[in-house]
Phi, psi and omega in degrees: 000128184281169184299322182289324177291325176295319181294322181292315179302313179292320179299321181294315180300317184290318179294333179272348178278146178246004183275109184295331181296315181294321175293324176291324183290324175295312181300316179298324174305308179291324177293319183290320183295330175267355179289121183301328180304332178280353184250357185251160181290162174299324177297320178295317177305307182298318178299320181292313182295321176297318174302316181295315175302315180300316178299310183294336180268359178090004182275060178210170171218165192299150176307318179292321173303315181293319179290324180296318179303309186277345172290329186277357185273000000 
């Protein structure tokens, strides 16, 4: 079966279902598949989470201060 035929068959199944649970699972699958978080490495996730934690704890400084420091190098 080609991809186009598969899409048509899936669309028919989706249109004919009255089960909200099935629709939610399909939607969740596509949302998760397109979420960038699922496409990055564990190390990148940890770096992002550490950065968020630093910001929330006040362990950060303004962008302009950062740029000024690095412009003089």
